[in-house]
C-alpha positions as a LaTeX table, in Angstrom:
\begin{tabular}{lrrr}
\hline
Residue & $x$ (\AA) & $y$ (\AA) & $z$ (\AA) \\
\hline
Met1 & 107.58 & 41.33 & 73.51 \\
Asn2 & 108.60 & 45.21 & 74.29 \\
Ala3 & 109.38 & 48.02 & 72.12 \\
Arg4 & 112.87 & 46.43 & 71.57 \\
Gly5 & 111.78 & 43.29 & 70.23 \\
Thr6 & 112.89 & 41.60 & 73.43 \\
Arg7 & 110.45 & 38.52 & 75.23 \\
Leu8 & 109.93 & 40.11 & 79.05 \\
Tyr9 & 109.20 & 36.76 & 81.29 \\
Leu10 & 106.46 & 39.18 & 82.39 \\
Pro11 & 104.95 & 40.56 & 79.14 \\
Gln12 & 101.68 & 41.90 & 80.94 \\
Leu13 & 104.77 & 44.69 & 82.31 \\
Gly14 & 105.80 & 45.59 & 78.21 \\
Ser15 & 103.67 & 48.78 & 78.38 \\
Leu16 & 105.23 & 49.64 & 81.67 \\
Trp17 & 108.64 & 48.92 & 81.05 \\
Asp18 & 108.49 & 50.77 & 77.26 \\
Ser19 & 106.52 & 53.86 & 79.36 \\
Leu20 & 109.76 & 54.11 & 81.97 \\
Val21 & 112.70 & 53.58 & 79.45 \\
Pro22 & 112.99 & 56.98 & 78.41 \\
Leu23 & 113.95 & 58.30 & 82.30 \\
Ala24 & 116.50 & 55.60 & 82.90 \\
Tyr25 & 118.78 & 58.01 & 81.86 \\
Pro26 & 117.97 & 61.28 & 83.67 \\
Leu27 & 117.48 & 59.17 & 86.59 \\
Ala28 & 121.36 & 57.95 & 86.37 \\
Arg29 & 122.32 & 61.18 & 85.53 \\
Phe30 & 120.20 & 62.68 & 88.74 \\
Ile31 & 121.50 & 60.42 & 90.97 \\
Ala32 & 125.16 & 60.56 & 89.77 \\
Gly33 & 124.97 & 64.32 & 90.34 \\
Ala34 & 122.81 & 64.30 & 93.46 \\
Val35 & 125.37 & 61.77 & 95.46 \\
Leu36 & 128.04 & 64.57 & 94.81 \\
Ile37 & 126.27 & 67.30 & 96.45 \\
His38 & 126.26 & 66.91 & 99.92 \\
His39 & 130.51 & 66.10 & 99.66 \\
Gly40 & 131.21 & 69.12 & 98.20 \\
Tyr41 & 128.73 & 71.01 & 100.85 \\
Gly42 & 130.73 & 69.32 & 103.30 \\
Lys43 & 134.24 & 70.94 & 102.42 \\
Leu44 & 132.36 & 74.43 & 101.58 \\
Phe45 & 130.20 & 74.78 & 104.39 \\
Gly46 & 130.71 & 71.81 & 106.77 \\
Gly47 & 134.21 & 72.71 & 108.27 \\
Leu48 & 135.68 & 69.34 & 106.40 \\
Ala49 & 137.92 & 71.08 & 104.11 \\
Pro50 & 141.25 & 71.76 & 106.31 \\
Val51 & 140.49 & 67.73 & 107.07 \\
Val52 & 140.45 & 66.86 & 103.66 \\
Ala53 & 143.34 & 69.07 & 102.55 \\
Thr54 & 145.59 & 67.88 & 105.56 \\
His55 & 144.75 & 63.92 & 105.64 \\
Val56 & 144.27 & 63.33 & 101.74 \\
Ile57 & 145.11 & 65.83 & 99.16 \\
Ala58 & 148.94 & 66.87 & 100.94 \\
Lys59 & 149.46 & 62.91 & 101.34 \\
Leu60 & 149.24 & 63.00 & 97.67 \\
Gly61 & 151.63 & 65.65 & 97.06 \\
Ile62 & 149.57 & 68.31 & 95.64 \\
Pro63 & 150.61 & 71.57 & 95.87 \\
Asp64 & 148.33 & 74.04 & 97.80 \\
Pro65 & 146.05 & 71.34 & 99.34 \\
Leu66 & 143.83 & 73.67 & 100.82 \\
Ala67 & 142.71 & 75.89 & 97.53 \\
Val68 & 142.13 & 72.57 & 95.93 \\
Thr69 & 140.08 & 70.93 & 98.62 \\
Tyr70 & 138.14 & 73.80 & 97.98 \\
Phe71 & 138.28 & 73.57 & 94.53 \\
Leu72 & 136.92 & 70.07 & 94.85 \\
Gly73 & 134.16 & 70.93 & 97.07 \\
Phe74 & 132.73 & 73.50 & 94.59 \\
Leu75 & 133.04 & 70.98 & 91.88 \\
Glu76 & 131.41 & 68.59 & 93.83 \\
Phe77 & 128.80 & 71.10 & 95.08 \\
Phe78 & 128.07 & 72.83 & 92.27 \\
Gly79 & 129.06 & 70.38 & 89.67 \\
Gly80 & 126.85 & 68.07 & 91.26 \\
Ile81 & 123.71 & 69.98 & 90.97 \\
Ala82 & 124.88 & 70.79 & 87.04 \\
Ile83 & 125.25 & 66.83 & 85.99 \\
Ala84 & 121.78 & 66.24 & 88.28 \\
Ile85 & 119.92 & 68.84 & 85.89 \\
Gly86 & 122.10 & 68.18 & 82.84 \\
Phe87 & 123.63 & 71.71 & 82.52 \\
Leu88 & 127.24 & 72.11 & 81.11 \\
Thr89 & 126.68 & 68.20 & 81.73 \\
Arg90 & 130.05 & 66.69 & 79.28 \\
Pro91 & 132.43 & 69.60 & 80.75 \\
Val92 & 131.49 & 69.07 & 84.36 \\
Ala93 & 131.55 & 65.22 & 83.33 \\
Leu94 & 134.92 & 65.58 & 82.58 \\
Ala95 & 135.66 & 67.22 & 85.50 \\
Leu96 & 134.60 & 64.66 & 87.72 \\
Val97 & 136.26 & 61.90 & 85.75 \\
Ile98 & 139.57 & 63.91 & 86.36 \\
Glu99 & 138.77 & 63.86 & 89.97 \\
Phe100 & 137.62 & 60.37 & 90.59 \\
Ile101 & 141.14 & 59.25 & 88.66 \\
Val102 & 143.19 & 60.85 & 91.46 \\
Ile103 & 140.47 & 59.72 & 94.11 \\
Leu104 & 140.78 & 55.71 & 92.71 \\
Arg105 & 144.53 & 56.53 & 92.76 \\
Trp106 & 144.00 & 57.36 & 96.36 \\
Leu107 & 141.53 & 54.60 & 97.44 \\
Leu108 & 142.78 & 51.33 & 95.20 \\
Pro109 & 146.05 & 51.04 & 97.21 \\
His110 & 143.95 & 50.36 & 100.30 \\
Gly111 & 141.60 & 47.15 & 98.23 \\
Phe112 & 139.00 & 47.50 & 96.02 \\
Asn113 & 136.43 & 47.25 & 98.94 \\
Ala114 & 137.17 & 50.84 & 100.17 \\
Ala115 & 137.13 & 51.88 & 96.20 \\
Glu116 & 133.83 & 50.06 & 94.64 \\
Leu117 & 131.48 & 53.10 & 95.16 \\
Ser118 & 134.44 & 55.55 & 93.50 \\
Val119 & 135.07 & 53.25 & 90.72 \\
Leu120 & 131.00 & 52.73 & 90.44 \\
Leu121 & 130.82 & 56.96 & 90.09 \\
Phe122 & 133.69 & 56.99 & 88.14 \\
Phe123 & 131.97 & 54.64 & 85.17 \\
Leu124 & 129.34 & 56.63 & 85.76 \\
Tyr125 & 130.68 & 60.19 & 84.88 \\
Val126 & 132.37 & 58.24 & 82.31 \\
Ala127 & 128.94 & 57.50 & 80.78 \\
Ile128 & 127.43 & 60.97 & 81.37 \\
Leu129 & 130.71 & 62.16 & 79.43 \\
Phe130 & 130.06 & 59.92 & 76.73 \\
Gly131 & 126.22 & 60.54 & 77.03 \\
Gly132 & 125.96 & 64.29 & 77.72 \\
Gly133 & 122.98 & 65.53 & 79.33 \\
Gly134 & 120.44 & 63.91 & 77.13 \\
Leu135 & 116.61 & 64.61 & 76.18 \\
Tyr136 & 115.64 & 65.31 & 79.83 \\
Ser137 & 118.50 & 67.88 & 80.57 \\
Val138 & 118.97 & 71.67 & 80.81 \\
Asp139 & 121.41 & 71.32 & 78.03 \\
Ser140 & 118.42 & 69.64 & 75.98 \\
Ala141 & 116.10 & 72.80 & 76.69 \\
Ile142 & 118.61 & 75.70 & 75.96 \\
Gly143 & 119.53 & 73.66 & 72.52 \\
Arg144 & 123.01 & 74.13 & 73.58 \\
Glu145 & 126.08 & 70.99 & 74.14 \\
Phe146 & 129.03 & 70.67 & 74.13 \\
\hline
\end{tabular}
């Protein structure tokens, strides 16, 4: 049995799993943030903003698509960093949930295969919105959280 009272298939691994449990949420939060950083980087510094503005944002009927694309690049780059380290976790997660609602509105008509990663990220950001920064985060270290 492990610390949660679950019988393990390999009881010899119980102490290993128990020692790793506290790292599961911070690892998921880190990956959920880190995966966005390169998307934001491409929009802000890689020349992708005009392409995304023209071929995605404008087609959604959103006004001033280039400005919106740069905002999204900022959110993805700096928000990804913030989620990864657990800083201002809930407000950034809320902004990302809203962004991914729009992304899914654009992707889902193309079929689930086109949207599966975005669906996964959407639900990760919802979970992070509910869970906050957690124990291993900047929010926890400074003792402040929304």
